[in-house]
FILO-44255 format. One record per residue: residue in one letter; x, y negated, z negated of N, C-alpha, C, CB in turn. Coordinates in steps of 0.02 Angstrom, whole numbers, padded with zeros to 5 digits, always signed. Glycine has a CB too. Example, Ala and Ser with C-alpha at 12.3 -4.5 7.8 and 13.67 -1.06 7.14 Angstrom:
BEGIN
A+00660+00284-00390+00615+00225-00390+00660+00165-00390+00565+00224-00452;S+00642+00112-00354+00684+00053-00357+00645-00002-00394+00704+00030-00286;
This chain:
BEGIN
M+00055+00064+00001-00010-00007+00006+00048-00072-00005-00091-00006-00081;I+00100-00055-00047+00123-00126-00020+00225-00146+00042+00127-00172-00119;A+00213-00058+00056+00242-00054+00091+00188-00098+00185+00265+00026+00074;D+00165-00108+00147+00079-00094+00224+00060-00168+00202-00022-00008+00202;S+00062-00213+00157+00050-00278+00129+00113-00322+00152+00042-00274+00048;Q+00165-00296+00153+00244-00349+00182+00235-00307+00248+00349-00338+00129;K+00213-00252+00282+00251-00268+00356+00173-00293+00386+00299-00182+00407;S+00109-00287+00354+00065-00368+00360+00096-00460+00358+00014-00365+00287;Q+00116-00446+00306+00145-00538+00305+00206-00536+00362+00191-00570+00207;F+00225-00480+00385+00298-00495+00412+00258-00496+00495+00374-00418+00391;R+00210-00454+00506+00204-00490+00561+00155-00514+00596+00225-00468+00593;A+00146-00550+00538+00084-00619+00521+00141-00696+00533+00043-00613+00406;N+00208-00674+00535+00231-00737+00510+00272-00763+00606+00299-00721+00422;P+00231-00784+00648+00286-00793+00719+00333-00766+00739+00316-00840+00727;A+00364-00797+00680+00423-00804+00703+00453-00700+00727+00468-00855+00629;N+00417-00692+00677+00452-00583+00694+00442-00573+00755+00400-00500+00654;K+00390-00620+00790+00360-00565+00854+00433-00533+00904+00294-00625+00921;G+00382-00475+00881+00470-00440+00945+00534-00399+00903+00533-00532+00988;K+00531-00412+00831+00565-00399+00769+00555-00352+00719+00562-00444+00740;F+00612-00286+00715+00567-00249+00653+00573-00269+00596+00577-00184+00642;I+00533-00223+00544+00563-00281+00469+00620-00221+00430+00469-00308+00387;N+00651-00248+00425+00698-00231+00373+00736-00262+00312+00735-00216+00401;T+00657-00287+00259+00653-00312+00220+00600-00254+00174+00640-00379+00242;G+00599-00301+00102+00574-00281+00041+00556-00190+00039+00505-00331+00029;L+00527-00152+00022+00513-00074+00043+00568-00059+00089+00437-00059+00082;W+00541-00102+00147+00583-00065+00212+00643-00054+00231+00574-00087+00259;A+00687-00087+00169+00762-00105+00195+00783-00060+00134+00794-00198+00198;K+00757-00011+00098+00753+00043+00062+00752+00106+00120+00688+00037+00014;S+00657+00112+00149+00666+00173+00156+00647+00128+00253+00608+00244+00098;R+00650+00163+00301+00614+00195+00369+00541+00156+00382+00597+00285+00357;H+00508+00200+00328+00458+00243+00341+00410+00252+00238+00507+00331+00387;P+00403+00203+00204+00425+00175+00137+00336+00221+00134+00448+00063+00118;N+00288+00188+00173+00228+00188+00168+00220+00292+00159+00192+00138+00243;Y+00250+00324+00195+00260+00387+00216+00286+00414+00149+00308+00394+00280;F+00340+00418+00108+00332+00412+00039+00310+00431+00036+00322+00381+00004;G+00286+00358+00003+00223+00332-00075+00148+00389-00052+00184+00201-00069;E+00151+00394+00009+00079+00468+00033+00088+00540-00012+00092+00505+00140;I+00173+00556+00051+00171+00622+00022+00204+00622-00083+00232+00673+00088;V+00206+00557-00102+00219+00591-00180+00145+00554-00222+00317+00557-00224;L+00093+00542-00189+00044+00525-00199+00004+00605-00214+00025+00475-00143;W+00005+00646-00112-00022+00703-00142+00017+00763-00169-00061+00726-00098;L+00081+00751-00191+00121+00798-00257+00103+00795-00313+00186+00786-00274;G+00098+00712-00334+00058+00699-00396-00005+00722-00411+00050+00642-00404;V-00038+00716-00366-00114+00744-00392-00112+00821-00393-00181+00720-00336;A-00077+00870-00358-00079+00911-00353-00040+00944-00436-00059+00915-00287;I+00008+00873-00448+00051+00926-00539-00023+00922-00566+00138+00867-00619;V-00050+00872-00570-00100+00825-00609-00177+00922-00620-00137+00717-00527;A-00164+00932-00543-00220+00948-00562-00194+01051-00580-00284+00918-00492;A-00161+01050-00553-00130+01126-00584-00126+01162-00635-00082+01134-00584;P-00137+01102-00701-00127+01165-00749-00230+01194-00765-00070+01124-00848;V-00265+01171-00725-00344+01176-00710-00376+01213-00678-00367+01136-00686;L-00302+01232-00621-00319+01264-00557-00344+01359-00594-00232+01256-00491;Q-00395+01392-00560-00423+01431-00555-00456+01480-00474-00454+01403-00596;G-00418+01550-00527-00413+01581-00424-00394+01566-00357-00463+01586-00395;W-00477+01538-00331-00446+01543-00260-00436+01454-00265-00506+01584-00184;Q-00447+01437-00335-00428+01342-00318-00370+01349-00314-00442+01273-00375;W-00311+01368-00302-00224+01385-00288-00212+01343-00260-00193+01444-00249;V-00264+01365-00197-00270+01335-00138-00275+01252-00087-00310+01363-00136;A-00282+01217-00144-00285+01140-00147-00204+01110-00151-00333+01115-00220;L-00152+01181-00197-00094+01150-00194-00043+01156-00124-00063+01173-00254;I-00078+01186-00065-00070+01176+00017-00051+01098+00038-00147+01196+00056;S-00102+01073+00025-00116+01024+00024-00049+00963+00036-00154+01028-00031;P-00025+00956-00035+00051+00923-00008+00106+00920+00020+00074+00913-00027;V+00086+01018+00042+00150+01039+00073+00124+01019+00149+00175+01128+00058;F+00063+01024+00174+00035+01003+00230+00045+00961+00225-00014+01009+00248;V+00029+00901+00208+00053+00811+00232+00145+00803+00232+00016+00739+00152;T+00192+00831+00184+00236+00811+00206+00242+00862+00258+00282+00798+00164;I+00229+00919+00281+00238+00922+00353+00211+00900+00404+00238+00965+00368;L+00151+00883+00391+00116+00845+00473+00164+00757+00463-00020+00829+00468;L+00193+00728+00402+00237+00668+00410+00269+00675+00458+00278+00652+00363;T+00326+00722+00441+00390+00709+00430+00412+00779+00493+00416+00713+00334;R+00381+00799+00495+00362+00860+00584+00326+00845+00644+00314+00927+00572;V+00290+00848+00637+00228+00855+00683+00196+00761+00705+00158+00911+00628;S+00196+00728+00650+00142+00656+00679+00190+00620+00646+00045+00638+00649;G+00174+00542+00631+00200+00528+00595+00257+00476+00595+00205+00571+00581;V+00321+00503+00550+00386+00522+00564+00413+00510+00618+00395+00576+00559;P+00419+00572+00645+00456+00571+00731+00443+00538+00766+00450+00615+00776;M+00357+00511+00785+00311+00471+00842+00352+00397+00818+00202+00473+00828;L+00341+00383+00790+00345+00310+00762+00430+00299+00741+00288+00299+00686;E+00472+00352+00747+00551+00343+00746+00575+00348+00828+00592+00410+00693;K+00516+00364+00882+00536+00395+00955+00521+00294+00958+00469+00480+01013;R+00446+00298+00931+00429+00213+00974+00482+00175+00946+00343+00165+00955;A+00507+00163+00920+00555+00125+00865+00614+00127+00915+00570+00169+00780;D+00631+00177+00940+00695+00188+00991+00693+00162+01052+00709+00255+01007;E+00643+00177+01046+00617+00148+01114+00612+00061+01121+00537+00180+01124;K+00598+00026+01070+00577-00033+01066+00658-00084+01056+00516-00033+01001;W+00665-00049+01009+00743-00087+00969+00809-00033+00983+00733-00094+00860;G+00786+00014+01034+00867+00075+01026+00904+00020+01046+00884+00162+01091;G+00973+00045+01034+01016+00001+01066+01035-00075+01032+00984-00008+01130;Q+01010-00106+01021+01006-00187+00978+01042-00155+00907+00901-00229+00958;P+01114-00192+00912+01135-00157+00872+01130-00195+00774+01206-00143+00909;D+01077-00241+00769+01055-00259+00702+00994-00164+00706+01003-00370+00699;Y+01008-00145+00743+00911-00095+00743+00964-00011+00721+00841-00087+00881;E+01051-00057+00775+01059+00037+00749+01093+00039+00664+01139+00091+00817;Q+01128-00035+00671+01163-00031+00607+01099-00004+00544+01200-00116+00592;Y+01036-00043+00544+00985-00048+00521+00991+00058+00506+00924-00098+00581;K+00975+00056+00540+00950+00175+00550+01040+00194+00537+00907+00226+00692;K+01078+00165+00546+01123+00188+00526+01126+00187+00424+01176+00148+00571;E+01113+00127+00408+01128+00118+00304+01057+00137+00281+01149+00011+00263;T+00985+00130+00345+00926+00161+00284+00902+00231+00292+00853+00117+00285;P+00875+00274+00240+00873+00338+00236+00794+00343+00289+00874+00366+00147;V+00777+00375+00318+00694+00385+00358+00654+00418+00305+00690+00443+00436;L+00665+00429+00249+00601+00442+00210+00616+00415+00122+00581+00536+00217;I+00652+00456+00083+00672+00479+00049+00695+00415+00020+00704+00528+00067;P+00680+00327-00033+00711+00282-00024+00748+00282-00058+00690+00239-00021;K+00822+00225-00051+00889+00245-00083+00879+00193-00159+00971+00220-00021;P+00927+00201-00183+00896+00153-00250+00922+00052-00230+00953+00194-00350;
């Protein structure tokens, strides 16, 4: 939510037209919103686990499914490809990619 808000504010500034965001949470991770989504689902699973019974344990598939979907199927792969097509080769973008983790934020 914070990452999305930061990105919206960044895009609202006409001076940033055509640029990529590398400030705020986006300076810590190239996909902080997806990291947050994965952590949210993992947290829900951890909180729910003590009361799950029988077939309810199937619910623990959810955080695994979300993680696989966002990191391997859609989400990160699609956005990384689109960003590479748009800004690939630009020295500042290539430096950002080198220094900024794809998903798990750096401290």
